[in-house]
C-alpha positions, 0 to 999 in steps of 0.5 A: 500499499501506497504511503500517505504522502505520495498517495495525497502528495503535499496536502498530507504535510500542509497546515491549510490540508483537512482530511475527512475520512467517512463511515465507509472508509472513504477519504477526503482531502480539502484546501483550506484555503480555497475557502478565502483565495479562488485559486485554489481548489477546493477538493484538488486532484491527488496527489497534489506535487506543486502548490503555491500555498503550501505551508508545512504544518499537520493537516486537520484530520475529522472522522465521520462517527 
């Protein structure tokens, strides 16, 4: 199984990233920069290999009940 970094790309190490896990086991990555800057896609195609908004840090992680 590929590592999270190889599957997701830069979002896996970006403070603007947000990961949502569903009860069915799906995983969705969202860019929170898209909330305030139209240059960024809310749900970018993965893996993201280049991003002018990348800011190293921990992404948010949420699990659906």
